[in-house]
N, C-alpha and C positions, 0 to 999 in steps of 0.2 A: 193136457192137464184134465179129469173128468172130474166132474162137480162133487162126487163124493172125494175124491182126493183134494178139494180144494175144503170141503171142511172139514177135513181131517188136518189138515196144515192150518187151518186159523185156528182151530182149538186149541192147538199145541202152539199156536206163537204168540195164545194170551196165559200160557200154560196151563190150560183146562187139564191138559193129561189125556192117557186113552181110554179113562172112564167115564167120561162125559162125552165122548166122540157122539155115540149113540143118542144122544137125549138132546144133539141140532137140530133134530128132522121133527121135533114137537116144539111148540110153543110151550114158555114157561107156563105153573097154575095162575091163576089171580091171587095166591094169594103171595106168591112170589113176587109178585110186581107190585102189589100193597109193599110189601116189604123193601123193593127198590124205588120206591117214591117215599118211603122216610130217611133213605138215606141225605146226609150231608154232601155235597161236594165240596171240598177246602181249596178247588181250584182258585187262583184270583184270575181274574179278567180287567184285560183293559180294552174299552170301547175309542176307536178312531173311524171319524169322517171324513179325517183331512190330518195337517199339521197333529205330531203329540203332543198333548199337554202339559203341562210342568205340574200338578197337581202330583205327590207324591203316590206309591200303589198303597191300594185300601189291604189290609191283613186282615183274611177270612171272620167271619165271627167266634166256627172253631176253634183260633188260633193265637185269641188273646187269651190271656193266660195273666194269674195275679199273684204277686209273691209271696208268701208265709206269715207275711207279717199282715198283710192286707186280707189275705185269707184270717186271718184271728179277729182283724178291727172288721170285719163285714159280720163275724158271727158273734160281735161284742164280748171277747177275750180278750185276755189281757196277750198284751205282749213280747211279755218278758219271759217268760219260762215257754217259746215255741218248742223245743223239745217234748215236751209234757203235751203236750197237745198234738202228737202225735203227725207232728206237720215235716214236710217235706225239707233235708236242710239244704238243700242247692235250689236254684231258682232257673230252667232252661231258657226261657222264655224271655230274659232279659239280654234273649243273643239280640230278639228282635228291634229294641233299640237304636241298631244300627244298620237295619233293614230286615226285610223280610224277603228271607229267598227266591220264592216263589213254588213250583210252577209256574208261568203265567201265559195265557194265551193271549192272542192278541185282538179282537174280535173289531173286524168292520162292518157297518151295517153301511148299503150303498144303494144306489135306486133298483136294481135287477137282482140283487145277491148279496149275501151276507156271509164274513168268513172269518175262520177262528185256525190262527196262525202257529203252526208251532215254531219254537223259538230253537230248538236244539236242531232238528231237520230241515230248518229252511223251507218249508213246503207247508201245505193248511193239513191242520189236521180234517177239515169238513169246510165245504163250502155249500149251501145252501140256495136255491132258486125255487121260482114259483112261474110257471106258467099258463097261457088260456087261449082258447082258440083268438080272442081279441089280442092277446099280446102281441101274437102269431102274424096276426094279418093287418098291424101298422106297419109302416116302412118307414120311420124318422131318421134311421143311422145307418152310416154306410162304414164297414172297416175300413177303408183306402184312409181315413181319415181320422185314425186311430193308432195311436204308438205306445208301444211297451215303458212299461212305468216302473221305476224300485215304491215300495210301497213305505214313504217317509212316517207314517205313523208307527211302523216298527222302528224303535233304537238301532242306529248304525250298523253295531255291533252284530247283531242280531237277523241284519236284513241280508235276505238275497239279492244280489245283485244282477243287474244286468250283463257286466262283464264274466261274471260267471259260468252263464250259457254261451257264451264266442267261442265257436271251432269247437263245443263240446259233443258235437257230434247227436246232441238232443235238442228238439224239435222243445220250442216254449208250449207248454199243452196247457188249452186251458182247463179247466174242470166246469165253469160254467162254461158255458160256448158263446165267442160271441155273437151268435145266429140265432141267439136266446135273447137277444137285448135291441134287435133291431126296433122297437119302439121308441126308441130314441138314442140319439146322439151321445147324449150324456153318458147313457143307462150304458151304450156299448165300449163309451173308450172307458168304463171304469172296468169293465171287464176284465182290461189288460197290464191293471198292478200284477204284479209277481205275486201277493200273495194268493190271489187265483188260477197263480200256473204252478205246473209240477216238471221235471226233465221226462219224459216221455221219448218212445223209439219214433221214428219219424215212419218212413216207409211202411205198408206193414199192417202198421198201428194208428196212430196219433190222424193220419194222411188217408186211412183206409179203414180198418173195420172201427175203431173208437169213432169215428166220424160219422159209419151207416148206424152205430146205435144210439150217437145223438140225436138223426134222422128221426128213428126208430120213439123215442122218448117226446119229441116234438108231434110225432105222426097219434101218439095214443090224446092230443086234443080233440082227436077226429071222435074222438068215445067219449074222452071223458069230458066234463067242463074244465075242469080245475086237476093240474098235477105239477105235486112238488117231488124238486128232486135235491137228494143231497150227495155229494162226491167228496170222495174222499181219495189219499195214497197207504197204500199197505205195505210193512214189510216184512215177510212172511219167508219161515224156515224153510230149507232145500236139505234131503236128507244124503250128505255125503257120503256112495258108495266105496271109499276107504275104508272109513272104520262103521258106518252104519249109523253115525248119530246126525243128529238135526241139526244146521245154521243159520243164522241169519246175516248174510250177503251181498251188500250193496252199494255200487259206486258213488264217490262225492265226487261233486265237479266244482272246479273255479280255481284257481289260483293266488292262495292258497284253496286249501280243499275247503267250500264252503255247502252245496247243497246238496245234500242227500237223492238218489233217485232210487227211484220207488218201485220192487218186485210188482208188485197187480195194484191194482184199481179197485175203487169198489162201486158202485152207484145203490143208492137201496131210493125206491119209488112207490111215490103215496098217491096213484091215482082216484081222485076222489068222486062221487057221483055226483052231486051240486047241493044233496040234502042237507039240511038241518041233521046233524047226528045221524048220519047216514052211512052205506058204507064204503069202505077205503079197500081200493085194489093195492095190494100191497107187492113187492117183486123186489129181491136182491141179487146183486149180479159182481163178479169178482173178475176180475178180466185181467193177464198177465200183460207187464207193461215189455213188449216182444211184436213181432208178426202173426198176423193169425191172418189164414187163410180164408176169405171172405164167405166161401162156401158152408164155413163152422157154422152151425145154428147156434144163436144166443143161449136157447135152452143148456149148453153144454155147460155155461157160466152163471147158470141162476145157484145160488147158494138158500139154505136158511136164512135168515135174519139174524136170528142169533152167533150165525157164523161169522158175520162182518162183524157183529159185537163184542164178541170175544177177541176175534184178535185185532180190531182198532182200541177196544180200550172203551168204547163211547156207547151210548141207549140211544135207541132211531124210536122207539115207538111203545115206550112205557104206560105212556096215558092211554095207547088205544087199546078198547077191550076187545078179546076174543069174536065176540058175538058182531063185532064190525070189518071184522079184516076180510078178505077175500084172495085168495092166490092170483097177483096177477095175472100169468102165464096159465093160469085153468078161465080166467074172468073174460081173458082175451087175448089174441093169438100175438105168440111172441116168435117174430120172424124180423129179417132185416132185409130192407129194400138199398140193394147193392146201387151205387151210385159210380158215375169214375171222377170223384174228389182228388187222385193223385195227380192228373195231369194240371189240373186247375191250382195244385198246391206248388209242384214241381216251377209253373209259369210264374206265378205270384213269386217263387224264393227267387229268380233270375231277377226280376224286377225291382225287391224290397230288397233285405237283409246280402250284406258279403259274406255273412258269419252263416256257421250248422245250424244256427239257430231259426229254424223254419215256424212261422204262424199258419194257424189253420181257422177257419171260417173266419 
């Protein structure tokens, strides 16, 4: 799939329509960026670094409403005739007395990553990491001591389960790879929470092309002293030749079905030059969750950051001014170095898990 097609699909996925497809390839104006920063999100988040807290879920400020009587009292008016004051005769916010419906993003702060978990699809929205030459040079962790874990910071009814992956045919695919957290055993262990996982195709992708892509990201630290990466799943539409319409279709694994299988994965890379207020080489890539030949150039999957934003509903660089931005693949060479991960992963699978859910790196 060409990167032009990926950009079009990403726009269609976000409901942008054909009219905005061409604008994917240019950065939004500074005035639009300023407007974006004034938008207030109403998504509730809960932060977990361990067991879930018992505190009630807070209602976002924008979702706190007052009754007609309260409005009148605050205005210093009589409450005897609210209709005459042109006040609403109903109070929808009264429902929040029984609980706020959400959506809720379970945000977990770990040593080597921060993740936001999507309760509906049982996959992360995004996972953020930071790698440096110093962090990759340290060797304090070994993956043979790590085990996959369910994240108890997510309520049980919304949680991805280990049993969901059993005999699913998919790998438990790290979004932040364990190899990026070798500087500490504790940090590496935390990359094995299922809130850092998505179902990924194994051979040809998770154990091959995706692994080479992750190695490429680590290699960027040879040129850039600080590299920040956000990774996550996408669920993109595909045109059905039968009726020429676009549909989003994805498998759900588990019994009962519980965890969605993404159609694609994205990485947005911020390669910093190390100077305060310095330049940032920005790169965005969207890869299908499918076998990819190792000889395929990674630049075939490069897309504008705006394409990932529209497809995911997220924003990644709203506070990074255009004058500080550089295009990553123009600032450095974007090419994969192919290493033989596959045989090592097959050997690991034989000696490790009895299921078809295989680990990587």
